[in-house]
Each structure stands twice: as structure tokens, then as C-alpha cells.
N, C-alpha and C positions, 0 to 999 in steps of 0.2 A: 504494500500500500504506500502510495506517495503522499507527501504532505500537501495540504491544500494551498494553492497559490492565491494570494489576494492582492489586488491593486486598488488603491484609493483614487477617487476622482474628485477634483476641485473644479467647480464650474462657476463662471460669472453668469448668474441667472438673468441679468439684465442685458447681456451682450447678445445681439441677434445671432441665432444659429448655434450658440454654445451648447445648449441642452441637447439639440438634435445631433450635433457632432459627438457629444459624450455618449449618447445612446448608441450611436453607430459603433463606436469603439467598444462599448460594454457588450454589445451583442456579439461582436467578432471575438472578443476575449472569452466570452462564455462558451462559444462553440469550440474553443481550444481548452476548455476545462478550467479557466481562470475566473475566480469570483471577483466582483467589483463592489465597492462600497462608497457611499457618499454621505456627507453631513446633511441632515434634513434641511438646513437653511439654504443649501445649494440646490435643493429640489423641492421648492415650496408647493408646487401643485402635483407632485408625485409622478412626473413624466418619466423619470429614470426608474423609479420603483416599479412602474408598469412593465418595464422590460427586464426586470429581475435584479436591479441594483439595490442592494440592501442599504437601509438608513442606519448609520451608526456613527459614533464619534471617531473621526480619523485619529484624534489624539490618543485614543485608547486601543485602536485596532493594530493588529500585527500585519504590517504591510511590507511588500518587497519593493514597491514603487508607488509614487503619486503622479498621476497624469493631470496636468492643469490646462483648462480650456478658458482662455481669456487673454488679458494683456499682462504687462509687468506687475501691475498692482495686484492682480489675482495671484500671480506667482509668489509675490512677497507674502500674501496671506497664507498660501499653501506652505510656505517655508516654516510657518509657526507649528505646523503638524509634523514636519520632518526634522526640524532642528534638534540636534543632540540625540537623535535616535537612529542615525545612519540610514535614513530612508531617502533615496535619490528622488529628485523632481524632474519631470519631463514636461516641458511647456509646449503647448500647441497654440500658436499665436492667432488670436482673434481681435487683437487690439490695433493700435495705430503703428507703433514702432516695434514693440515686442522684442526688445534687445535681449532679454533673458530667455526667450523661447527657443526651443530647438527645432521646431517644425512648423510649417504652415499647414492650413487645412487640406490642401491638395496632396499632402504626404501622409494622410492617415493610414493607408494600407502599409506603408513603410514602418510607421510607428507600431502598429499592431504586430507586424512580423518581428520587429526587434524585441518587443516585449515577450512574445510567445517563445522565440528562440533564445532569449536572454543574450542577444548579440550586441547590446548597447555597452558602452564603456561608462565609467563613473569618474567624474571630475570633481575634486574638492575645491571649494572656494572659501577663502578666509572670511571670517565674520568678526564683528566687534563686540566687546563687552563694554557696557556703559553703567556707571553708577553716579548717583547724585547725592550730595550731602547738603542739607539746607541749614540755614543759620539757627533754626529752632531745634536742630538735632535730628529731624526726620530724614529718612533715607529712601532711595528708590533705585532699583536695579533692572536692567533689561539687556537686550542684545540687538544687533542689527546686521543685516546682510549688505545693504547698500550704504547707509549713512546714519550718523547721529548728527542732529542739527539743533543749535540753539537759535531761537528766532524771537524777535520782538513781537509783542502781541497786544492788541487793543490800544495802541498809541502811535501817533506819527513820529514820536521822538526816537532817535537812535538809542541803542543800549550800549553801555560802557562795559567792555569785556577785557579781562586780563588773560593772557595765554602763557602757559608754561609747558615745557617738555622735560620729562623725567625729573620733575621737581625744581627745575631751573626756570625762573621767570624770563620770558622772551620779549613780549611786547604788550602794549595796551591799545585797544581799538575802540573808536566810536563807530558802530556798524549796525546794519540791520540784523546781523547774525553771524554764526560761524558754523561751517560744515566740516565734519570729520568723516571721510569716506574710505571704503575699501577700493581695491582695483575694480571690483564688480560695480560699485556705485559711482565710479569715476565718469560714467556716461549718463548719469542721472542728474540729481540736484547739483552735485559738485561741478558738473560740466556746464550747467546753466549759469552757475555763479562764476565761471571763468577758470575753473580748475583744469588740470591736465588730464588727457585721456591716458589711462594706464592699462597696459596689457594684463589680462587676467591672471597670468602665472607670476606676476610681480607681487611679492609679499611686502606691503607697505601700507601706511596710513597717510592719506592726503588731508591736509588742513587748509581750508579755503575760507578766508574772510568774505562776508557778503556785503557788498556796497560799503566798504570800510573807508573811513576818513583817516589818513595818515600816510607817511612816506613809506612805511614798511608794511604793505598790505598785499604782498604777493602770495600766491599759493605755496604751501610747503609740502614736502614729501619726507616723512620720517620713517625710521626703521620699524619693523613689525613688532619688535620687542620693547618699543618705547611706550610711555604713557603720556597722553596729551591731556592737559587740564585746562578747563575754561572756567573762569570765575566771573560771576555777575557783580560788577563793581558799582553799578548805578541802581537807583530805586525804580527803574522802569519795569513794566510788565514784560515777562518773557516766558517762553515755553521750551521745553526740551522734548524733542521728537526722536523716536527710533524707527527708521524706515517709513516715517509718516503715518505710523499705525499706533504706536504705543507712546504715551506722553505723560508729562508731569509739569506742573507749573513751577517756575523759578522765581525767587525773590533776591533782593540784595544780600550778598554773602553766600549764595548758593555756589557750590563747586561741583563741576561736572568732570568726571574722569573717564577717559576712553582708552582702551587697550585691546590687544588681540584676544579674541575669545578662545577658550580651550577647545571648543567644538567648531568644526567647519560645516558649511552647507554643501550638500552633495547634489550634483546635476547629472542626469543621464544624457549621454550623447549618442546619437544614432548614426552620425556621420562626421568624420573629421573635417573641420572647416577652420581655416586660418582666421585669426581675429581680424587681420587686415581686410579680408573679404567680407566679414560681418560688418565692419565699419563702412565699407564702400556701399554694401547693399542697404543697410538700415538708414544711413544718412544720405544716400544717393549722391555720393561724392563724384566729382567730375573727372573720371579717368578715361572716358571714351575719347579716342583720338590722340591720347598722350603718346609721345614718341617711344616710350619704353614699354608700351602695352604689348603683352604676349611674350616678353622675354625677361629673363632674370636680371635684376639690377644689383651689382655688387656694392 
């Protein structure tokens, strides 16, 4: 007797076609003897349950893989079920850019075959651990795949932030905020704030001031074993966000510490693709007609 194979599904129920695509994959996996499960909130009207997908909490289920139908936001939500449990995520892009997704909807047969045959590879992505200590002694902890951000909230005034690396004070900023990102998150909020694009296999923490006033306001790239600290020096309202999903309010004297997480986030890859090609495809970069097209450039 073989062990039952179970795959989790995470679906953006508001994304057109997401539930139908998930049902298509679930039926194909079922015919290969693989069970599928979904959180009830992702199947509010029972469309997936009607094709045999069980409603259960993915956080409690024993899964070999989580297939995600949506955009990058949906994948970040799915990461909460796979993080620290060594469950790979496989994204099917139904969003706009879908930088974290592995496949588009026209590749669903390839996705199903890779899952059935276990022919996918697993790639580990560095995550961040974040903690916050407030002046009243309260504390908060979380983690992030893309980024940790400190942002002003509810006021047009900039916030006054102090930055330290490994306990050594570095600079002070009047800014809209501060972003600490992984290489994975370098193409998300950090990119929009003017940070560098970092190749996924680079282990580093990017520190990007947002709309900062000051001479020294360039993005920084620090070692993965470093700890980045951001202190709220002003009395303005601010929020601390982890991947734009988990948050806590900050006050004057709050200190945010960001370091590498002990756990990685795992991604399932069904075909090897150079990150350069992903950048070109997702951002529609102008390489057509370039004189080096089609040949290697040393």
C-alpha cells in the first residue's frame, strides 16, 4: 500500500477563471490518485468541493505541494501555509505581472504532469525574521518572504527614522518609510522605491529608504548574517508591515529588527529559466533588435 499523496490548492476566488482552473487541475490530479484540499475561504460557494476537493485547513494538512492560482499577492498568502514546514509552492499566474509564479494558465497540463511524476525541482528562497520592541515594552514578531517595511500612516508628515546595522548607528532619515527586502522582494516594493534588482540566488538584505530627505539616502545591500535596525525617532504615526499582510502599529521609540530567518520559503520549479529571461518577459524589456541578440555576450 502506498501513502496517500495530497496537494493543497490556494485560489484567489475573486480572480476570473481561478476557480475553474483549480478545478481542472484537481480533476486531473484525482485521476492520477492524488487528493487535493483547499481552505473553505478559497471556495466560498463550494465549486471545488463539487469536484471532490476537500475543505480543510492547509495549515494543519500534511501536504507535498501547494499549487497557487492567482497573482503574487495570492502566492504570498499561500506562503503562510508552507513557511517553516518545507512545503514547496507552485504558482500559476492569473495576475498582472506574476513575478513569483512558475507557470501561466496555458501550461496547466505541464504543471499536472510535473506534479504526478514528481519531476519538479525545489528552490529555497531566503526569508526575513522581523521583531519589534515598543517603548511600552510590548513586542511583536513575524517573518517575510518579500519585504519588511516601515511606513508613515495617517499623516502627511514624514517620519524620522534612525538606521543601524549590526548595532552600529549608520544614518538618520526624514522619509516616508524604509524597506528591508530579500532578493525575492527586490522586484516588488523595494524596486518601486528605487532599490536594486537582485538575482534570487544572492543571499543579502536590501535596505531602501522611501522618499528620504538627506544626502545619504541610497539603497544599501548588507550581508545575510547582518541585523538591520530601524528606530522610530519622531512622534508621527507609522506602521510596520511584513509582506503587506501582517502588521503592527509603531510609536516613538519603537525599534524594528530585521535579520535572516532560520527557515526558507520553498518554490517548485517545473522548468529551468534564467532570471534574466524572467526579467525580460515580466517587464517587457526592450531586447528585440539588440545587436547581441541570439549570441552569448562575455
